[in-house]
N, C-alpha and C positions, 0 to 999 in steps of 0.2 A: 616646367611649363612656361611657355613664352608669356611675356608681360601682356601682349595683345589679347590673350585668351583669359585674362584674369577674371573677367566678369562671369565666364562659364564656371571657373573654379569657385568663385564666391557663391553663386546661386546653388551649385551642387553641395557645397559645404553647409549652406543654410538648411537644406533638406536633411542632411545627415545629422547636423547639430540638434535639430528639433527631435528627431527620434532618439538620439542619445540622451538628451535631457529628459525626455518622457520616461525612458527606461530607468534612469537614475533617480527619478523622483525630484526633479529640480523645483525650486521655489516658484510660486505663481508669477512673480515678476519676470523671471527668466523665461518661463513658458509663454507669457504674454508677448514679450519682445520677439521671441523666435516664431510665435504664431503669426505676428504681423509680417515678419519677413517671409514666412511660408505663403502668405496671401499675395504679397507684392511681387515676389520673384517670378511666378509663372507669367504675369503680365509683361514684365520686362523681357523675359526670354523669348516669348512668342512674338512680341513686337519686333525684336531683333530678327526673328525668322521671317515674319510676314511683310514687314515694312521696308521699303527701299532705304538704303543708307543716305540717300539725298534728302529724306524727310528728317528734319532736325527741329530742335526747339520745342515750343509749346505743343505743336501738333503731335510730335512723337510721344511726349509725355501723356497727352490726352488718349492716344491709342493704347499705350501701355496700361493706363489707369482703367480704361474701359475693358480691356482684356482681363485685368485682375478681378474685375467684378463679374464678367461674363463667364469665365472658365469655371469658377466654383458653382455658379448657379446651374449652368448646363450640365456639369458633371454630377451635381446633386440630383438633378432630374433623372439622369441616366442610372445612377446608383439606386435611387428609389424605384425606378421601373424594373430593375433587376432583382428587387426584393431584398436588398442588403440594408440593414438598419443604419440610419444616419448617425452613428456615434462618432466620437472624436477621432478614433482610430481610422474610421472610414474616410473622414474629411482629410486627415493628415496623409493617408495613403493616396488619395486622389490628387492632392496638391503636389506631393512629392513626386508622383508619377508624371504629372504635367511638367514639372521642372526638369526632371532627368530626361524625359523624351525630347523636350525642347532643347536642352543642352546638347544632346547627341546629334539632333538634326542641325542645330546651329554650327556645331563644330565641323560637321561634314560639309555644310555650305561654305564655310570660310576656307576650308582646305581646298575646295574646288574653285575658289575665287568668286563665288556667286554672292557672297556677303562679306563686306569689309569689317574688320574689327573696329572698335571705337577708336577714333583718332583724336590726338591731343593737339593737332595743328590748328591754327586759327583759320577761320573762313576766309575766302578770297577778299582782297581789299576792294574798297569802292573804286579805287583808281586803277583797277585791272583793265587790261586792253579791251576795247569794244568787241573784238572778235570772240573773246571768251564768253561774254554775255550774250552775244548773238547766237552762239552754238548751244548755250545751256537750254535745257528743256523747261517748259513752263511749270515750275514747281507748285504754284499756288493751287492749280486745279487738282493736282495729285494730293496735296495736303488735305483739301476739302473732301476729296473722295475717301481718303483713309480714315479721317475722323467720322465721316458719315457712316461708313461700314461698321466702325467700332460702336457707334451709338445704336445702330440697328441691332447689332449682336447683343448689346447689353439690354436693350428694351425687350427684344424677343426672349432673352433669358429670364427676365423678370416675369413676363407674361406666362411663360411655361412653368416657372416655379409656383406662381399663384394658382394656376390650373391644377398642378399636381397636388398642392396642399389642400385644395378644395375637394379633390377626389380621394384623398388618403383616408382609408378606413381604419377605425380603431376597434379593438375587441370589446364586446359588451360585457357587462357585469351585473350582479345582483347583490344588494346590501341586505343584511339581516342584523338586527340589533336587539338587545335586551338589556336595558340600563335602568338602574334604580334612580329614583329622584333624590336630589340633594336635600330638599326640604322635607320629604317624606320617604324614609327608607322602606316603608311597608308597601310601596307602590312602584312598579317597574313598567317601563314603556317597551312594548314588543312591537317591532315594525319590520316591514319589508319594502325595499325600493327596487323597482325594475328599471335597469338601464341597459337592456340587451339590444336595443335598436328596433324592437318590435314587441307585439303583444306576447306575453308568456303566461303559462299556467303553472301554479305551484300548489303543493300541499304543505301546510305548516302544522307541526305537531308540537304541542306544549307538554312537557313532562315535569312532574313533581315527584321528587324522591325516586326518579328512574321509571315511574309509571306514567302512561299516557293520561293526561288530564283533559285536554281539549284539542280538537282538530279543525282546521279551516282549509277549505279549498278556495284558492284565490286565482283570479284572472286579472292581470294588471297590464295596461298598455304601457308603451315606452315612456319613461319619466314619471309614472304614477307611483304613489306611495300608499301603503296600507299600515295602520297603526292602531293598537289597542293598549289600554292601561290594565294591568293585571295585578291582583294582590300578591304580596310576598310575605311569607310567614318566617319568623326567625327560627333558625335551626333546620329549615327544610330547603333542600337544593331545588332550584328551578332551572330548566334548560329548554331549548327550542331547537327543533330539527326542521330544516326546510328542504323539501324535495322539489326538483324541477321536473314536472310531468312531461312525458309518461314514465320517467325513471323513478321507481320507488325502491330500488335495491340499495342505492347509496345516497346518503344525505348530501345535498348540494352545498348547504351551509349548516353550521352548527355553532350555537352560542349558549353560554350559561350566565347566571348572575355574577359569576366571578370575573367574566370578561365584559368590561364596560364599553369596549370599542365596537363600532359596526363591523359585522363579519362579511 
């Protein structure tokens, strides 16, 4: 590969190196370094694709940095809208795809002469002929426009991500616990907590030695907790079955005094 296309090779290699390190179980330090590269590379590549070669210096860096922030956020919103869990593999796939797509497009643009590879030549001297400066386009306005577009993209991405996070739904759940007291082993706390996102009806059945002892019909609003203290006798097993009405065929939760954690 020619030296002028070295940046394309480096960004593509960063994407491949991250996946190789992940599959080989590389140390956290290595994964952190490669992860940072995976975040930075898309911004650089797409800045090369979208921004004119005449934009140089701090303005170009600002555009690349803004794209590095905007691409993951916009991509995360799209992945979430598609119903794909936002796990590490999904993020890595998104960023790697952005890098490789940008590399392919950038290589095509450079081969057609629409984008110049990075140049190591010094910028024109201050003592250049007046005619060259007279013919040069006003770069300051283009610089400002490029930075402004990048800032708008980044701000829009943040707004979209916040709106998506606010609308994200989480599955509801119900807690059931039966735990003995540390101070008094002859007393156990029996409780139910509703976190289903709305009012739910339950039937709670207390069993002693496998036989029904007490039954409660409960109606709990979202976030509401019901609890009772029940006596426990040595040598007798105590259990609780919770049914979520109207289903009485299968217990929704089940716990015994041997299980001290919420069910």
